[in-house]
C-alpha positions as CSV (number, residue, x, y, z in Angstrom):
1,M,0.0,0.0,0.0
2,A,3.0,2.3,0.4
3,D,3.2,2.7,-3.4
4,K,-0.5,3.7,-3.5
5,K,0.0,6.4,-0.9
6,A,3.1,7.8,-2.7
7,D,1.2,7.9,-6.0
8,L,-1.6,10.1,-4.7
9,A,0.0,13.5,-5.0
10,G,2.8,15.0,-7.0
11,P,2.3,14.0,-10.6
12,G,5.2,12.8,-12.8
13,I,7.4,9.8,-13.2
14,G,9.6,10.7,-10.3
15,D,12.8,9.0,-11.7
16,Y,14.9,9.8,-14.7
17,E,16.1,6.2,-15.2
18,E,12.4,5.2,-15.4
19,L,11.7,8.1,-17.7
20,E,14.4,7.0,-20.1
21,K,12.6,3.7,-20.5
22,I,9.3,5.5,-21.2
23,L,10.5,7.9,-23.9
24,P,10.4,6.1,-27.3
25,Q,13.6,4.5,-28.7
26,D,12.8,5.0,-32.4
27,Y,11.2,8.5,-32.4
28,S,10.9,10.5,-35.5
29,P,8.7,13.6,-35.3
30,L,6.0,14.0,-37.9
31,L,6.3,17.8,-38.0
32,N,9.5,19.8,-37.9
33,P,9.8,22.6,-35.3
34,R,8.4,25.3,-37.6
35,E,5.5,23.2,-38.8
36,T,4.8,22.4,-35.1
37,Q,4.4,26.1,-34.3
38,E,2.1,26.5,-37.3
39,A,0.0,23.5,-36.2
40,I,-0.2,24.8,-32.6
41,T,-1.6,28.1,-33.8
42,A,-4.2,26.2,-35.9
43,V,-5.2,23.9,-33.1
44,K,-5.4,26.7,-30.5
45,G,-7.7,28.7,-32.7
46,Y,-10.0,25.7,-33.5
47,I,-10.3,24.6,-29.8
48,E,-11.0,28.1,-28.5
49,E,-13.7,28.9,-31.2
50,N,-15.4,25.5,-30.8
51,L,-15.2,25.3,-27.0
52,S,-16.8,28.7,-26.9
53,R,-19.6,27.6,-29.2
54,Q,-20.3,24.3,-27.5
55,L,-20.4,25.7,-24.0
56,N,-21.5,29.3,-24.6
57,L,-18.3,30.9,-23.3
58,I,-16.6,34.2,-23.8
59,R,-12.9,34.8,-23.4
60,V,-11.7,36.9,-20.4
61,E,-8.4,38.0,-19.1
62,V,-7.0,36.0,-16.2
63,P,-4.4,36.9,-13.5
64,L,-0.9,35.6,-13.3
65,I,-0.5,36.7,-9.6
66,V,-3.1,36.9,-6.9
67,D,-3.3,38.4,-3.4
68,V,-2.6,35.7,-0.7
69,E,-5.5,37.0,1.5
70,S,-8.1,36.4,-1.2
71,G,-7.8,32.6,-0.9
72,V,-8.4,32.2,-4.7
73,N,-5.1,30.5,-5.5
74,D,-5.2,26.8,-6.2
75,Y,-3.3,24.4,-3.9
76,L,-4.0,21.5,-6.3
77,D,-3.8,18.8,-3.5
78,R,-5.3,18.8,-0.1
79,D,-2.0,17.9,1.6
80,G,-0.2,21.1,0.6
81,S,2.6,19.1,-1.2
82,R,2.4,21.5,-4.1
83,A,2.7,25.0,-2.7
84,P,2.6,28.2,-4.8
85,I,5.4,30.7,-5.3
86,G,4.9,33.6,-2.9
87,F,6.6,37.0,-2.8
88,H,6.2,40.3,-1.0
89,I,5.5,43.6,-2.9
90,S,6.8,46.3,-0.6
91,N,4.9,49.1,-2.4
92,D,5.2,52.6,-1.1
93,Y,8.1,51.8,1.2
94,D,6.0,49.0,2.9
95,K,3.2,51.5,3.8
96,H,0.8,49.6,1.5
97,P,2.4,46.3,0.8
98,V,0.8,43.3,-0.9
99,D,1.7,39.6,-0.3
100,A,1.2,37.9,-3.6
101,Q,1.4,34.4,-5.1
102,V,2.0,33.2,-8.6
103,V,-1.1,31.4,-9.8
104,Q,-1.1,27.5,-9.9
105,A,-4.5,27.3,-11.5
106,A,-7.4,29.7,-12.0
107,T,-10.0,27.3,-10.6
108,K,-11.3,29.5,-7.8
109,W,-10.7,32.8,-9.5
110,K,-12.9,31.8,-12.4
111,R,-15.9,31.3,-10.1
112,V,-15.5,34.7,-8.7
113,A,-15.1,36.1,-12.2
114,L,-18.5,34.6,-13.2
115,K,-20.1,37.1,-10.8
116,Q,-17.7,39.9,-11.9
117,F,-18.8,39.5,-15.5
118,G,-22.5,39.1,-14.8
119,M,-22.8,35.6,-16.0
120,K,-26.3,33.9,-15.9
121,A,-27.2,30.2,-16.0
122,G,-26.0,28.7,-19.3
123,E,-23.3,31.4,-19.7
124,G,-19.6,31.1,-19.0
125,L,-16.1,32.1,-19.6
126,Y,-12.7,30.7,-20.7
127,T,-9.2,32.0,-20.2
128,D,-5.8,31.5,-21.7
129,M,-4.3,30.6,-18.4
130,R,-0.6,30.6,-17.6
131,A,0.7,29.3,-14.2
132,V,3.8,28.1,-12.4
133,R,3.9,24.8,-10.4
134,K,7.4,24.6,-8.9
135,D,6.8,21.3,-7.1
136,Y,6.3,19.1,-10.2
137,F,8.8,16.4,-11.2
138,L,9.9,17.5,-14.6
139,D,9.3,14.7,-17.1
140,H,7.8,14.2,-20.5
141,D,4.4,15.6,-19.8
142,H,4.8,17.7,-16.6
143,S,6.6,21.0,-16.5
144,A,6.9,23.9,-14.1
145,Y,5.2,26.1,-16.7
146,V,1.5,25.3,-17.1
147,D,-0.8,26.5,-20.0
148,Q,-4.5,25.7,-19.9
149,W,-7.8,26.6,-21.3
150,D,-9.5,27.2,-18.0
151,W,-13.3,27.5,-18.3
152,E,-16.3,27.9,-16.1
153,L,-20.0,27.8,-16.8
154,V,-22.9,28.9,-14.5
155,I,-25.4,26.2,-13.8
156,T,-28.7,25.8,-11.9
157,E,-29.2,23.7,-8.7
158,E,-31.0,21.1,-10.9
159,Q,-28.0,20.7,-13.1
160,R,-25.8,19.6,-10.2
161,S,-26.0,16.0,-11.4
162,L,-23.9,13.2,-12.9
163,D,-26.0,13.2,-16.1
164,Y,-25.5,16.9,-16.7
165,M,-21.7,16.6,-16.1
166,K,-21.5,13.8,-18.6
167,E,-23.4,16.0,-21.1
168,V,-20.7,18.7,-20.7
169,V,-17.9,16.2,-20.9
170,R,-19.2,14.9,-24.2
171,K,-19.3,18.4,-25.7
172,I,-15.6,18.9,-24.7
173,W,-14.7,15.6,-26.2
174,R,-16.5,16.6,-29.4
175,V,-14.2,19.6,-29.6
176,L,-11.0,17.7,-28.9
177,K,-11.9,15.0,-31.5
178,G,-12.8,17.7,-34.0
179,A,-9.5,19.4,-33.4
180,E,-7.8,16.1,-34.4
181,I,-9.7,15.8,-37.6
182,Y,-9.1,19.5,-38.4
183,I,-5.3,19.4,-37.9
184,Q,-4.9,16.2,-39.8
185,D,-6.6,17.8,-42.8
186,L,-4.1,20.7,-42.6
187,F,-1.1,18.4,-42.0
188,P,-1.9,15.0,-43.6
189,Q,1.4,13.5,-42.3
190,L,-0.2,13.4,-38.9
191,K,-2.6,10.7,-40.0
192,T,-0.6,7.5,-39.9
193,D,-1.1,3.8,-39.3
194,K,1.7,4.0,-36.8
195,Y,-0.4,5.9,-34.3
196,P,-4.2,5.3,-34.0
197,D,-6.6,8.2,-33.9
198,L,-8.7,9.1,-30.9
199,P,-12.0,7.2,-30.6
200,D,-15.2,9.0,-31.5
201,E,-16.7,8.4,-28.0
202,L,-15.5,8.5,-24.4
203,T,-16.0,5.7,-22.0
204,F,-17.3,6.8,-18.5
205,L,-15.9,4.8,-15.6
206,H,-16.0,5.5,-11.9
207,A,-12.7,5.5,-9.9
208,E,-14.2,2.7,-7.8
209,D,-14.8,0.5,-10.8
210,I,-11.2,0.9,-12.0
211,L,-10.0,0.0,-8.5
212,D,-12.1,-3.1,-8.7
213,R,-10.4,-4.1,-11.9
214,Y,-6.9,-3.5,-10.7
215,P,-7.0,-3.6,-6.8
216,D,-3.3,-4.0,-6.2
217,M,-2.1,-1.2,-8.6
218,P,-1.3,2.4,-7.6
219,R,-3.3,5.1,-9.3
220,K,-1.2,5.9,-12.3
221,Q,-0.6,2.2,-13.1
222,R,-4.4,1.7,-12.9
223,E,-4.9,4.6,-15.3
224,T,-2.4,3.3,-17.8
225,A,-4.0,-0.2,-17.6
226,I,-7.5,1.1,-18.2
227,V,-6.7,3.3,-21.2
228,Q,-5.1,0.3,-22.9
229,E,-8.6,-1.3,-22.7
230,Y,-10.6,1.9,-23.4
231,P,-8.3,4.4,-25.2
232,A,-10.3,7.4,-24.0
233,V,-12.0,7.5,-20.6
234,F,-13.6,9.9,-18.2
235,I,-12.8,8.8,-14.6
236,I,-15.6,9.9,-12.3
237,G,-15.3,10.6,-8.5
238,I,-11.7,11.8,-8.0
239,G,-11.2,12.8,-4.4
240,W,-13.6,10.5,-2.6
241,T,-11.9,7.8,-0.4
242,L,-12.3,4.4,-2.2
243,K,-12.7,1.0,-0.6
244,D,-9.0,0.5,-0.4
245,G,-8.8,3.5,2.0
246,Y,-7.3,5.9,-0.5
247,P,-8.8,8.5,-2.9
248,H,-8.0,8.0,-6.6
249,E,-6.1,11.2,-6.3
250,M,-5.7,13.9,-3.6
251,R,-8.1,16.4,-5.2
252,A,-8.4,19.7,-3.3
253,A,-11.4,20.1,-1.0
254,D,-12.6,23.6,-2.1
255,Y,-13.4,23.5,-5.8
256,D,-14.6,20.2,-7.3
257,D,-17.5,18.4,-5.6
258,W,-16.3,14.8,-4.9
259,V,-18.5,14.1,-1.9
260,T,-22.0,14.2,-3.4
261,E,-23.6,10.7,-3.5
262,T,-24.5,9.5,-6.9
263,A,-25.2,6.0,-8.4
264,S,-23.6,3.9,-11.0
265,E,-25.6,2.9,-14.1
266,D,-26.5,-0.4,-12.4
267,G,-27.6,1.4,-9.2
268,R,-24.6,1.0,-6.9
269,P,-23.9,3.9,-4.6
270,M,-21.0,6.1,-5.8
271,H,-19.6,9.6,-5.0
272,G,-18.4,12.6,-6.9
273,L,-19.5,15.1,-9.6
274,N,-16.0,15.5,-11.0
275,G,-13.4,13.7,-13.0
276,D,-10.6,13.6,-15.6
277,I,-10.3,12.8,-19.3
278,L,-7.4,10.4,-19.9
279,V,-6.4,8.8,-23.2
280,W,-3.9,6.2,-24.4
281,N,-0.7,7.9,-25.7
282,P,0.7,5.5,-28.4
283,I,4.1,7.2,-28.4
284,T,4.9,7.1,-24.7
285,K,2.6,4.0,-24.3
286,R,1.0,5.2,-21.1
287,R,-1.8,7.3,-19.7
288,H,-2.1,10.9,-20.9
289,E,-4.3,13.3,-19.0
290,L,-6.0,16.1,-21.1
291,T,-8.4,17.7,-18.7
292,S,-9.6,17.8,-15.1
293,M,-13.0,19.2,-14.4
294,G,-16.2,19.0,-12.3
295,I,-19.3,20.5,-10.8
296,R,-18.1,22.9,-8.1
297,V,-18.9,22.7,-4.4
298,N,-21.9,24.4,-3.0
299,A,-22.1,25.6,0.6
300,D,-23.0,22.2,2.0
301,T,-20.4,20.1,0.2
302,L,-17.7,22.7,0.8
303,K,-18.2,22.4,4.5
304,K,-18.3,18.6,4.3
305,Q,-15.1,18.3,2.3
306,L,-13.2,20.8,4.4
307,E,-14.2,18.9,7.5
308,M,-13.1,15.6,6.0
309,T,-9.7,17.0,5.1
310,G,-9.2,18.9,8.3
311,Q,-9.2,22.3,6.6
312,L,-12.2,24.1,8.2
313,D,-10.0,27.1,8.8
314,F,-10.3,27.9,5.1
315,L,-13.9,29.0,5.8
316,K,-12.7,32.3,7.0
317,L,-11.2,33.3,3.6
318,P,-13.2,35.6,1.3
319,Y,-13.6,33.0,-1.5
320,H,-14.9,30.4,0.8
321,Q,-17.2,32.9,2.6
322,A,-18.6,33.8,-0.8
323,I,-19.6,30.2,-1.4
324,I,-21.1,29.7,2.1
325,N,-23.2,32.9,1.7
326,N,-24.3,32.0,-1.9
327,E,-22.6,35.2,-3.2
328,I,-21.1,33.5,-6.3
329,P,-22.8,31.3,-8.8
330,L,-23.2,27.5,-8.8
331,C,-21.0,26.3,-11.7
332,I,-19.1,23.6,-13.5
333,G,-15.6,24.1,-14.8
334,G,-12.2,22.7,-15.6
335,G,-8.9,23.1,-17.2
336,I,-7.8,21.6,-20.5
337,G,-4.0,21.3,-20.8
338,Q,-2.9,23.2,-23.9
339,S,0.6,21.8,-24.5
340,R,-0.7,18.4,-23.3
341,T,-3.3,18.6,-26.1
342,Y,-0.8,19.8,-28.7
343,M,1.5,17.0,-27.7
344,L,-1.1,14.4,-28.3
345,L,-2.7,15.7,-31.5
346,L,0.7,16.5,-33.1
347,K,2.1,13.1,-32.1
348,K,4.9,14.4,-30.0
349,A,7.0,12.5,-27.5
350,H,7.7,15.4,-25.1
351,L,5.8,18.4,-23.8
352,G,9.0,20.5,-24.5
353,E,8.4,20.1,-28.2
354,C,5.2,22.3,-27.8
355,S,6.0,24.7,-25.0
356,V,9.1,26.7,-24.0
357,T,10.2,26.4,-20.3
358,V,13.1,25.2,-18.2
359,W,14.2,21.5,-18.1
360,P,17.1,20.0,-16.2
361,K,20.3,19.1,-18.2
362,V,19.7,15.4,-17.6
363,L,16.4,15.6,-19.4
364,R,17.6,17.8,-22.2
365,D,20.5,15.4,-22.9
366,M,18.2,12.4,-22.7
367,C,15.9,14.0,-25.3
368,K,18.7,14.9,-27.6
369,K,19.9,11.3,-27.8
370,K,16.3,10.2,-28.6
371,N,15.8,12.7,-31.5
372,I,13.4,14.7,-29.4
373,H,13.7,18.5,-30.2
374,V,13.0,20.2,-26.9
375,L,12.4,24.0,-27.4
376,Q,14.6,26.4,-25.4
């Protein structure tokens, strides 16, 4: 069980010797660096236009830094293992200082922004979010620099259901699948028998069902195993403690609702109104996460989840008070990894072929030997 516990937080491979085995031995990129940049621009435009159309979203500006006292920064995990970068702005010789943090994700900020921009039920927003997550292990699909399409949509109380969440997930999948078809029309070399296309439909599975299939595997191994059977899945219920005594992943307690009781299609009791889209990556031959999303907590489920995680002190923060007092809308939202999506659709072996950030020398050297052109 020690491996299961270690696998809950802190994404990434965690070992460069292991990473060297995962990176392909016979890699030859289908697009050169210039073509890759042209393709990224095309995919970005397609996804933003069609995501907006499918979910009725408008694009809004998003912060890179936030005030610590606001409580809107994202801690990603409930155990505090991935802490944000903080700094002091002395401002006016420390007469009017601000303690700030670099954003890790805009999850909470977006919910406040729904009110700021006067969004009604059925209306929402998306952002071209940039963040820094300093506590990631830097491997082939995790970097310290994060780029996401963060989106949020106002919903009604009646829409806080598993069926509605699945409806939204299917719309997002339609956009991602459409982007694959679109970019292969522009760059026909991307359509190859060597790498299969994404399936037309997603398979919905609860985290509990996946545990039942692979009871002795840690989480990331379970995910890799399941996407070999179903090449595109939406895993429901991430954060609730499963029957082995561990949650599927340590999802934070103050944005996604993972405590609400639901039922499986055959009537078994389950929990959670959130989840992740994962696909099979035929290049790295393992799990590939594209998006994390969910129906957000309301006043009742926020209190329950904070109590379960021992974080009731968060309730004094302005963001949490706004939820308790019903001052910000009920909503559903998530983040779609931009470079993760480009990496998959453009058949790349490494995130660094699609985004520019910092990588350790050991990783740069490893990629060079394997014909992987990491941008710098």
